[in-house]
N, C-alpha and C positions, 0 to 999 in steps of 0.2 A: 425169353423167346416166346413169341405168341404161339398158342397151341393151335392145332389144326381144327378147323371147323368143317364138318362133313356137309357137302352139298350134293344135290342130285346130279348136276351136270359135271362137276369136277370134285370128287371126294377128297382130293389132295390139296385143294386150294386153301391158302391161309389168309384170312381177313385180318389185317393189322388192327382194325378198330375193335374187333370183337372182345379181346380181354380188357379193354379200357372201359367197357360199360358193364361193370359188375353191380349186382344189387347193392344199393346204398354205398356205392363205391366212391362217391364224391363228398366233399364237405358241404358246408352250407352256402358257400359262395357260388355264383352262377358263371363266373368267368371261364373256369376250366372246362366245365361240361359244354358250354357254347363252342369253345375251341375244338373240343373232341367231336362235336356234331359236324362242324365245318370240315374237319379232316375226314370223317367217315363219308360224308357226301362226296367229297373230292375223290376218294378212293373208289366208291361205287360208280361214279360217273366215268372215271378212267377205265374201269373194267368193262363198262357198258359199250365202249367203242369197239371192243373185240368180241365180247361174249355177253349178249343181252340177257340170256337166261341166267347165267351165273350172277350178273349184276342184280337181277330181280331177286335171286335167292339171298344176296347180300342185303338188299333192301328189306326183305322179310326179317332177316336176322336182326338188323338194326332196330326196326320197329318193335320187335319183340323184346328188345333189351332196354329201350328208352325209358319207359315208365318206372320199372324197378330200380334203374340206376339213378333216377332223378328225384326219388321220393323225398329225401330230406333236405333238399336245396331250397334256399330262400328265393322264391320266384315272384316276390311282391312287386318288383320293378316292371314285370311284364316282358323283359328281354328274353328270358329263357323260353317262355311260352311262345313268343313270336318266332323263335328259332326252331322250336319243335314243329310249329305249323308250317314254317318254310321247308323243313325237312320232309314233312308229309307231302306237301305240294310238289317237291322235287322227286320223291320216290314213287308216287302214285303212277305217273306215266311210265316209269321204268318197269314196274310190275305189270301194268295194264297192257303194254304193247309187247311184252316178251312172248315169243312164239313157242307156246307149249300146248300139250294136249289138254282136252277138257278135264281129264282125270287129274292131271297135275294142277291145273288152275283151281279145281275144286278143293284139293288138298291145301293149296296156298290160302284160299279164302278161309278155311277152317283155322289156319294158323293166325291169320289177321283177326278173326273174330275172338280167338283166345286172348290175343294181346289187348283188344278193345274191351272185352268183357272183364278182364282182370286189371284194367287201368283204374287206379284208385284216386288219383289227384283231382280231376282227370287231365292228363296231357294229350291223350290221343283222340279226344272227342271229335276233332276236325276230320279224322280219318273216315268216319261214317258218312260224311258228305260226299265222298267219292266212291261209295260202295258199288253203285251201278257201273261206274267206269272200270273199277277193278274186276268186276265180273266178266268184262270183255265180251258181252253178248247177252241178248234178251233171255236166253234159255236159263242160264245160271242165275241171272238176276231174278227171274220169276221164281226159281227155287228158294232163293233167299227171302223174297217177299212172302212166300207161303210160310217160311220158317219163323219170320219175325213178326208178321202181322198180328197173330193172336195175342201176343204179349202186349203189343202197343195198343190194340183195341181194349184190352183189359185195363191197362193203367189209365186210359183216357175215358173209360166208362163213367157214367154219372154216379155210380155207386162205389167207385174205387176209392180206397183211403189214400192219404198222402197227397203228393203234389203232381202226380202223373209223370214221374221221371222214369225213363228207361234208357239205358246206355245205347240201345240199338235203334233209337228213334230216327236219327239221321240216316243210318244204314237202311232201315226199312223204307223210308220215303224215297231215298235215292234208288233203291232196288226196284221199287214200284214204278218209278219214272222210267228207268232203263228197260223195264219189262213191257212198257207201253200200257200200263194199267192206269190210264189217266183219269177216267171217270171215278174209279174206285178211290184213287188218291185224293181227288177233290172232296168226295164224300167223307173220307177218313179225316182230312184236315178240318172239316167243319165240326167234328166232334171234339176237337181239342178243348179241354176245360179252360185253359188260360191262353188264348191265342196270342202269338207274337210273330214278328217278321221272320225270325230264323226258321220257323216252321212253315209259315204261310207262303214263303218264297217258292216252296216246292209246288204249291198250287199255281203260282204264276208260270213256272216252268211247264207244268202240265197243260195249261191253257195255250201257251206259246207253241207247244208241240202239236196241238190240235189246230193251229192256225187261228186261234181266237185272240188276236192281238188287242182288240178293243177292250 
């Protein structure tokens, strides 16, 4: 029997998918975890029809469980990673559009950051690309930009050791865009030590937001 997973909107709700995503709970094959992801998404979407807040809490729960559960799986074919990205793209609007107070959303974002920061593989890297959308407003996005920007500036500085990698890079750039900090975003991107499209596309978004299509 699945154990009860406490949620803010319904503390008695039982998520069927929750006990299926245990840390290192799968073998090395990707078939079963892909099937479990499909089942979890179907369950969350079904709940969303009646209770969007509860569905968002289920989405948070799943995103927090994904990386620890998938750590030892052979993902060399790319199929599992593609399904994780599909799951992220499905769950982001569920979370972003849920009608909750700013205090609740702030708490949700902390949970998402914990999942992203502790993602070792990484499976959840794509989640950062939607950070501004998940903040659901420029005020919270601005707070996250302030939080993440110093670290990104540090790893991109000319004197920084290593390869300038920071798990929060996508989240920072997305938050800055959502907060309307377009000029700062363009200046920041120009400092990246090894420019590539995955980063520079945020500059394109900033220019488009300013009406600078040319």
